[in-house]
N, C-alpha and C positions, 0 to 999 in steps of 0.2 A: 678658436680650436674647433675643428669639425666634430660633429656629433658622434660619429663612429669611432673617432680617435679618442674621444672622452670615455666612451664605453670600454675601449681596449685598455686604457690606463686604469679605469676603475676595476676591471677584472684582474689586472696585474696586482693592484693593491690588495684586493680580496685574497688572491692566491698567496701573496707574500705574507699576509697576516691571517693565517687560517684560523687560529684559535679565537682571535678577536672577532673575526667575521662570523664564526659559528655562534658566538654569544649574541652577536648583533641580529642575526636572522631568526633566532630560536622562537621569538614571540610571533613573528609573521608566519613562520613555518607551522607552528601549532595551530594558529587561527585558521589559516587556509586549509590545512589538512583536515581539521574538524569540519569546516564548511563543506568541502568537497565530499568527504566521507558521508556526512549526514544527508546532504542533498542528493547524492547518488542513490542512497538507500531509499530516500523519500520518493524520488522520481520512479524508482523501481516499484515501490509500494503503490504509487498512483496507477501505474500501468497494470499492476497485478490485480488491484481492486477492481478496475474497470473491466479488464479482459477475463479474469478468472473468477474472482469471488462473486461479483455481481452476476456474472453469467451463470455460475453454478447455483447461485442462490435462487434465481428465477429464470433469467434468460431474456432475450430480446422480445419486446412487444408482449410481455407477459405480466400478469398481475395476479394477486390472490385475495380471496375473500376469507377472512378469519375473525376470530372473536376479538382480538386486540392486536396492536402492531407487534411485529416480531423484532424490528430494529427501532431503537428510540434514540433521538438526539437530545442530549442534556439530561439533567437529573429528573427522575420521575418521582413525584411526591407519593407519600403513603396513601393519601386520599384518592389519588388517581389510580393507583394499583387496586385499591379496594373497589372502586367503581368499575374497573375493567373485569375484576373477578366476579362481580355481581351480574355481569352481562349474560344473556342467554347464549348457549352454545349454538353452533351452526348445525342444524338438523339435516337429515336426508331430504326432507321436503323443502327446506330452504335452498339447499344446493341444487335440487332439481328445478325449482322455480326460477332461481337466479340464472341457471344455464339456459332454460327455456326462454327467458326474457331478453336474451342478447339478440340484437337486431342486425348484427354484422357477422360475416363468416368467422368462426373461431373454434379452436379446440378447447374442450373442457375436461377436467379430470378431478376426482376426489383424491385427497391424501390424508391419511391418519397415521401417526408415527408413535411408536413406543419402543423401549429397549426390552429385549427378551433373550432368554437362553436358547441358542440354536445349537443342535448337536447332531452328530452322526457317529454311531459306534462309540469309540472311546474319546472322540474329539468333540469339544464344545467351545462356544464363545458367546459372550454377551454382546449383541450387535443390534443395529436398528432394524426393526420390523415395520414395514410399510404396508398399509392396506390401501389399495388404489383401484381405479377403474381402468378400462382397456386403453384409453388414449393417453395414459400417463407417460408412457415411454416416448411416444412421438412428441408430446408436449415438452418433456424434459430434454428432448433431442438425444436420447440414449440409444445407441446402436446395439442390437443383439448380436453378440459374437458367435454364440452357439445356440442352436435350438430356435425358439420362437417366444413371442410375448403371449400372454393369455388373451382370450377373446371376450367379446361382450357377452356371449352365451355363458362362458365360464364364470364371468362376474355375476350375472343374474342367478346362476345356479349355485354360486358360492362354493365351487369345487376347490378342494385343498391342493392347489398347484402353486408353485413359486418360480419366480425368476430371481437369480442370485447375482451378487456382485462378483467380479473376478477374484478379489481377495478372499472372499468366502469360499469360492470354488477351489482355490489353491490350498486354503487351510483345512477344509473338511475332506477334500477328495484327492489332494496331491496330484499324482499322475493318472488317476482314474478319470474316465469320462463321466461327468456328473449327470448327463441327460438320462432321465428315466429312473434315477436313483431317488431314495427317500431321505429326507432330513426331518428331525423332530423340532417343532417350535412349541415350547412349553409342554413337551411330552405328547404332542399331537403330530401324526405323520403328514408330511406334505411331499408331493412328487415334484422333482426339479424338471422344468420344461425349457429353461433358457438360462443363458449366462450373458450378462451385460458387459460390453467392451469396457476396458479400464478407463476410469475418469481421472486418474492421477491423484494428486494431493493438493491440499490447501494448508499453508502454514505448518507443514509437516504431518497433517492428519489425512489419513487415507479416505478417499471418497468411494471406495469400492467395498466397504464393509456393510452390506445391507442385504435384506431379502425383501422382495415385493410379492405380495399375495393379493388375490382379488378382494375388493373391499367387503364383499358379503360372505367371504369364506370364514372359517372359525376364528381367524385373527380378530374379527370384529368384537369378540368377547373381551379382549384385553387391551386393544389399542385405544378404545374410547368407551364411554358409557353407551347404552343401547341407542341406536338410531341417531348417532352424532358423528360428525366428521370434523377433523381439525381445519382443513383448508379446502376451498374450491379454487383450483387453478384454471386460469383462462389465458389462452394465447391467441392473439390476433395476427393479421398479416402486415400491419403497419402501425406506426405510432398513432395516427389519426383514428384508425379503427379500434385500437386498444382504448383510447380515450372515450370513444363512443360506447364500447362494451363496458367500461368502468361506470359510466353514467347510467347505463341500463341496469347493471347489477345493483348499484346504489339505490336506484328508484324502486326496484323490485323489493329489496330488503327493507327499505323505509316503509313501504306500503305494508309488507307482511308484519313488521314490528309495530305498525300503527303510530309512527312518529309524526308529530306536528312539524310544520316548517321551522319553528323556532328551536326545536329540540335537536341535540347533537346525535350523530349516529351511535348506535349501540353495537357496532361491528366495525371492522377495519378493512379498507380496500387499499392494498399496498403493492407498490412496484419495487423494482431494484433500486430506484432512486433513493429510497430510504437507506439502503446500505451505503450508497455513495455519499449521501449527506452526512451519515454517521462518521465515515472516514474523513470527509472533507473538513469537518469541525476539528478533528484531531490534527489533520494536516495544517490547517490555518494556525492553530496554537503553536505547533512546532516551528512553523516558518516565522513566527514572531519571536519565539524564545531563542532559536539558534543564532540569528544574526546578532542578538543582544549579547550572547555569550562570546561569539566570535569577536565582536567589537572590543570587549574587555581585553582579549588577548592581543588584538591589533594595537590598542592604545599602549599596552605595556611594551609591545615590540617597538612602537614608534619612540617611546621614551628611551628605551635602550639604544636604539639606533642614533638618536640625537646625542646622547651622552658619549657614545663611541666616536661619533663624528667630531664632537667638541674636543675629545682627547686627540683625535687625529689632527685637527687644526693646530692644537698646541704643540704636538710633536713635529709638525711639518712647517712651523712658522718660518724657519730659515729658508726652506725650499720655496715657500710662497714669496718671500722677499726677493730671492734670486730670480724667480720667474717674472716678477713685476719689473725688476730692474732690467730684464732682457726684453721688455716690451709687452708683456702680458697685460691685457686690460682687466678692469674690475669684473666685467661680465664674463671673461674667460675663466677667472678663478671661481666666480659664482657658478658657472655652468659645470666646471670640473667637479666641484663638491656635490652639487645637486645630482649630477649623473651618477657619481659614485654612490651616493645614498640611495637613489632610486634603483640602481643596479643591484646593490646589496639586498634591498627588500624584494626585488623581483626574483633574484636567485632563491631566496627563502620561499617565495610564493610558488616557484616552479617545483622546488623539492616538496613543498606541502601538497601540491596538486598530485604529483606522482605517488607520494605516500598515501594520500587520501584515497586515490583510486584503487591502489593496491589493497588498502585496508577494507574498502567497501566490497571489493570482489572476493577478498578472503572471507568476509562475513557471509557473502552469498554462497561460497563453497562449503562453509562449515555449518551454516544454519539454514533455516527455511526462509530467511529474509531475502527478498530479491534485490537486485541492484541494476540501475540503468543510468548512464551518464546523462545529466541534464545539459543540453547543448549550450545554454547560456552560462553555465557555472564556470567553465574554463576561462573565457575572456573576463568575466567578472572577477575571478580570483587573481588573474594577472594584473588587472587594473587596480584592484585593491592593494596588491603588493607594491606596484609602482607609485600609487597615490600616497600610501603610508611613507614610502621612502622619500618622496618629494617634500611632503609636509614636515617630516622629521628632519630633513636636511636643510630646510630654509634658513633657520637661525645660524647653524654652524657655517653654512655657505656664505651668508651675508657677513658674518664676523670675519671669515677668511678674506672676503673681497675688500673689506674696509681697512685691512692692515696697511700700515705705512711701510713701504719697502725698506727704508733706511733703518727703522726700528726693528723690522722683522729680520734683516740680515745680521743684526748685532746679537740676535737670540742664539744662545748656545744650544 
């Protein structure tokens, strides 16, 4: 029997026995649907973490000097936390010396952050207040949509000026032009000189709810203890220059801290790789767990298909006997039932793929979770479906092929 003729007959049987076919494919359908939905969301998350989260966290060729790591992979012991908290803070002098010690072209900026009440007239919000130096906006690759960024002179003078996020501008000023207007940060007035272009959202959280003031302006009184910064940001022109700059900063800081060669750093030099490593560990765990869960569903589906096919062989014993008496060979009967079983499972897989994709993109539409189809997932899902069908159909097909035509034709 030609292969395509076997598929046609298999589809006819599936259509004629709709209810039985439905229960046969339900296991494969659920397994493949779950596989496609989860891996589509995972693929979207991988791209999102690489393109958006890591980029917004630091950016390309950028690293930070800070007291202790911001992102940590694995469980951090209580002793480690205590050691981190005993570390000295990054001082103004540390930041200046580290920046001066870099031997390659690079942008550097200070960053200190705290939450504070920001208000104007009867409107107020508790948002991030950032104390930074003049190169902060270029280093973060933030474009100024209105007005301008503050200058080095304004940083040195500690003038009370601010650049605000677009969401803050909308919330405090609505339709008014914010430039030249005053806002209060902890009841101290600051003049708005610029608005940053919208940065969008990450996981449903706005990136535009912030104000940035010169590091030496009055915000220094509450973002950190005196003469202390949270982070020194450094951006180089290439990965190689970034690595050189990291080594320079580490050497300066170890020298300033008086650390011996055998002693560990009492500071952290961190890149966006830490964020990606943190996500990568979660991704690896999910990619181990998900196939295990899917395999349970596929095994159940295979058992159901095998039992349904055994019932089908029992119901069609007389048909098999007639076909054999008319010249059908054992391999023809074997192929017919194998193709029927594989087609049944492949139909379930196809429905699972369509439903899984629909579910993944529905999740993307209704939540902050991204979704992107992994190119390999579709052929793998189809292959899984066909493979489950072939394995499940082997015993029923072999049993049908071994039937004696004379005995089979006597079957009522």
